[in-house]
C-alpha positions in Angstrom: -3.0 -74.3 10.8 -3.2 -70.5 11.1 -1.1 -68.7 8.3 2.1 -67.1 9.7 2.2 -63.4 10.2 4.9 -61.7 7.9 6.3 -58.4 9.8 7.3 -55.7 7.3 11.0 -55.4 7.0 12.6 -52.6 8.9 13.8 -50.8 5.9 10.2 -50.4 4.9 8.8 -49.3 8.6 11.7 -46.8 8.3 10.7 -45.4 5.0 7.2 -45.1 6.2 8.5 -43.3 9.4 10.6 -40.9 7.3 7.7 -40.1 4.9 5.3 -39.2 7.9 8.1 -37.2 9.5 8.6 -35.0 6.2 4.6 -34.8 5.8 4.1 -33.4 9.1 5.3 -29.8 8.6 3.0 -29.7 5.8 0.1 -31.1 7.6 0.8 -28.5 10.4 0.8 -25.7 7.9 -2.4 -26.5 6.2 -4.1 -27.1 9.6 -3.1 -23.6 10.5 -3.8 -22.1 7.1 -7.6 -23.5 7.7 -8.1 -22.8 11.2 -6.4 -19.3 11.8 -8.5 -16.2 10.2 -6.2 -13.9 7.9 -5.6 -11.1 9.6 -5.9 -8.7 7.0 -9.4 -9.5 6.1 -10.9 -7.5 9.0 -9.0 -4.6 8.2 -9.5 -4.9 4.6 -13.2 -4.8 5.2 -12.7 -1.4 6.9 -10.8 0.0 4.3 -13.3 -1.1 1.8 -16.2 0.5 3.7 -14.1 3.8 4.1 -13.8 3.6 0.2 -17.8 2.9 -0.3 -17.1 -0.5 -1.7 -19.9 -2.0 0.6 -20.7 -5.4 -1.0 -16.7 -5.8 -0.9 -16.6 -4.8 2.7 -19.1 -7.2 3.4 -17.3 -10.1 1.6 -14.2 -9.4 3.4 -15.8 -9.3 6.8 -17.5 -12.6 6.1 -14.4 -14.2 5.0 -13.0 -13.2 8.4 -16.2 -14.8 10.2 -15.7 -18.0 8.4 -12.4 -18.2 10.4 -13.5 -16.3 13.4 -17.2 -17.0 14.1 -17.2 -15.0 17.2 -16.0 -11.8 15.8 -18.4 -8.8 16.7 -16.1 -6.4 15.1 -16.8 -8.0 11.7 -20.5 -8.5 12.5 -20.6 -4.7 13.1 -18.8 -3.9 9.8 -21.3 -6.1 8.0 -24.1 -4.4 9.4 -23.0 -0.7 8.8 -22.1 -1.9 5.2 -25.7 -3.2 4.4 -27.0 0.0 6.3 -25.1 2.2 3.7 -26.4 0.0 1.1 -30.2 0.5 2.2 -30.6 -2.9 3.3 -31.9 -2.3 6.7 -33.1 -5.8 7.6 -29.9 -7.3 7.0 -28.1 -4.6 8.7 -30.1 -4.9 11.7 -29.7 -8.6 11.9 -25.9 -8.5 11.6 -25.7 -5.8 14.3 -28.1 -7.6 16.8 -26.0 -10.7 16.1 -22.8 -8.6 17.1 -24.5 -7.6 20.7 -25.3 -10.9 21.3 -21.5 -11.5 21.3 -20.5 -8.4 22.4 -23.5 -6.8 24.7 -21.5 -3.9 26.0 -20.4 -2.5 22.4 -21.3 1.2 22.5 -20.6 1.5 18.9 -23.2 -1.7 18.0 -25.9 -0.1 20.0 -25.4 3.5 18.5 -25.7 1.7 15.1 -28.6 -0.4 15.9 -30.6 2.8 17.3 -29.8 4.6 14.0 -30.7 1.6 11.8 -34.0 1.1 13.8 -35.0 4.8 13.4 -33.8 4.9 9.6 -35.8 1.6 8.7 -39.0 3.1 10.3 -38.8 6.4 8.4 -39.5 7.0 4.8 -36.0 8.8 4.8 -33.1 9.0 7.5 -33.1 12.2 9.3 -30.4 14.9 9.7 -30.5 13.7 13.5 -30.2 9.9 12.4 -27.3 10.9 10.2 -25.4 12.9 12.9 -25.7 10.1 15.3 -24.2 7.9 13.1 -21.3 10.3 12.4 -20.8 10.4 16.2 -20.6 6.8 16.4 -18.1 6.7 13.5 -16.0 9.3 15.0 -15.9 7.8 18.6 -14.7 4.7 16.4 -11.9 6.7 14.7 -13.1 6.2 11.3 -12.9 9.8 10.5 -13.2 9.6 6.7 -16.9 7.8 7.2 -17.8 10.3 9.8 -17.1 13.0 7.3 -19.6 11.3 4.9 -22.1 10.9 7.2 -22.1 14.6 8.6 -22.4 15.8 5.5 -25.5 13.6 4.6 -26.9 15.6 7.8 -26.1 18.7 6.1 -28.0 18.0 3.2 -30.8 17.7 4.9 -30.4 20.5 7.3 -27.7 23.0 5.9 -27.7 25.1 9.1 -26.9 21.9 11.4 -24.1 23.6 13.6 -23.1 20.4 15.2 -22.6 18.5 11.8 -20.2 21.6 10.9 -18.3 21.3 14.0 -18.0 17.6 13.5 -16.8 18.2 10.3 -14.0 20.3 11.9 -13.0 17.7 14.4 -12.9 15.0 11.6 -10.7 17.1 9.3 -8.5 18.1 12.3 -7.7 14.5 12.8 -7.2 14.0 9.3 -4.6 16.9 9.0 -6.8 18.8 6.7 -6.6 22.1 8.4 -8.0 24.2 5.9 -11.2 22.3 5.8 -11.2 22.2 9.3 -10.9 25.8 9.8 -13.8 26.5 7.1 -16.2 24.1 8.7 -15.5 25.6 12.5 -16.1 29.2 11.0 -19.5 28.0 9.3 -20.8 26.6 12.6 -19.5 30.1 14.3 -21.3 32.0 11.6 -24.5 30.3 12.5 -24.0 30.0 16.0 -21.4 32.7 17.3 -21.4 31.4 20.9 -20.6 27.9 19.9 -17.6 27.2 22.2 -16.7 23.7 20.7 -16.4 25.0 17.3 -14.2 28.1 18.6 -11.8 25.6 20.2 -11.5 23.7 17.0 -11.0 26.8 15.2 -8.2 27.9 17.2 -6.5 24.5 17.3 -6.8 24.3 13.4 -5.2 27.6 12.8 -2.4 26.9 15.4 -1.8 23.3 13.9 -1.8 24.9 10.1 0.9 27.4 11.3 2.9 24.5 12.8 5.5 25.2 15.5 8.0 27.7 15.1 10.8 24.9 15.2 9.6 21.9 13.8 10.2 18.8 16.0 10.3 14.9 15.8 7.2 15.0 17.6 5.3 17.4 15.2 6.7 15.4 12.3 5.5 11.9 13.7 1.9 13.7 14.7 1.8 14.9 10.7 2.8 11.2 9.7 -0.1 9.8 11.7 -2.9 12.4 10.3 -1.4 11.6 6.9 -2.0 7.9 7.3 -5.2 8.4 8.7 -6.3 10.5 5.6 -4.7 7.7 3.4 -1.8 9.7 2.1 0.7 7.1 2.6 3.5 8.3 0.6 3.4 11.6 2.7 3.0 9.6 5.9 6.4 7.9 5.0 8.1 11.3 4.3 7.1 12.8 7.7 8.3 9.6 9.4 11.7 9.6 7.9 12.0 13.5 8.5 11.3 12.7 12.3 14.0 10.2 12.4 16.3 12.7 11.0 15.6 14.7 13.9 15.3 12.0 16.3 17.1 8.6 15.2 15.7 5.7 17.3 12.0 6.8 17.2 10.5 3.3 17.1 6.9 4.8 16.4 8.2 6.5 13.3 9.5 3.2 11.8 6.1 1.8 12.7 4.4 4.2 10.5 6.6 3.4 7.6 5.7 -0.2 8.3 2.1 0.2 8.3 2.1 2.5 5.0 4.5 0.1 3.0 2.2 -2.6 3.8 -0.5 -0.6 2.4 1.3 0.4 -0.6 2.1 -3.3 -1.1 5.8 -2.9 -0.4 6.6 -5.7 1.9 10.2 -5.6 2.0 10.3 -2.0 3.2 7.7 -2.8 5.9 9.6 -6.0 7.0 12.9 -3.6 7.1 10.9 -0.9 9.2 9.0 -3.2 11.5 12.2 -5.2 12.5 13.9 -2.1 13.2 10.8 -0.6 15.4 11.1 -4.2 17.3 14.9 -3.8 17.7 14.3 -0.5 19.3 11.3 -1.4 21.3 11.1 -5.0 21.9 7.1 -6.2 22.5 5.7 -3.3 20.5 2.7 -4.6 19.6 1.6 -2.5 16.5 5.2 -3.3 14.9 4.8 -7.1 15.7 1.3 -7.0 13.8 2.6 -5.0 10.8 5.6 -7.3 10.7 3.3 -10.2 10.5 1.1 -8.5 7.7 4.2 -8.0 5.9 5.5 -11.4 5.9 2.2 -12.8 4.7 2.1 -10.1 2.0 5.5 -11.1 1.0 4.6 -14.6 0.9 1.5 -13.9 -1.4 3.6 -12.3 -3.7 6.5 -14.8 -4.2 6.0 -17.3 -7.1 5.1 -20.6 -6.0 3.8 -19.5 -2.6 0.3 -19.2 -1.0 
């Protein structure tokens, strides 16, 4: 005779269901945490590279890759960081891997040509440094471009193209005195260098500023300060722009980006939220808001 099967009482089934439902949000959050790349790791890697902290830049990019194995951008940053450490084989391997993922990346191809030329030479040439500087300029990495152009000038002090590139980068960084000095040096060596002449004229005009400052001029200055790493000055210019033109979503977004970099998530959240109120769907503001919320969560005791 078979033993009778005893069904669990209804109250026990109800308790099991309640526990499962209560645990489900926790399971979802943990799955999300494990399967989504932290959005700030790739940005952090770029900033560490700009500060010449190459091992830390590699580590941050590798963390990003563990979450996003198909990120060509992370591999490119790993490659260029290894190259600046003189580890050419590792640099070439990472860059070639990036090209397998993104074969049309001009930056990766430029980096690879520079790495191959540099590995094959006893020392990198001025032309190799200049080519790499151009790649960094095209990628918008102006501070790293300045470093590479200066390396070229150490090897070839009369290199007018390197002086001109320094001038362009300093223009983008809002460092007008440096832009003027480098353009003039290029013209001293090569008086008919038209690009240097154009850069000199633009640097002098930007240094003088408009006769009546406008919201746009302060907003442009805010962007230049951000690129140069002057976060508080970026915020000051953005706030001045808002005094002249309230409702400027881009100015609020600049404040949010700088506040994130300064570790002030509350200010970043407020500014990004206002930018999105003024301009719904503003992708940069959405990104800054997401970073700010995650930064605030990390700063809050008991939360990860």
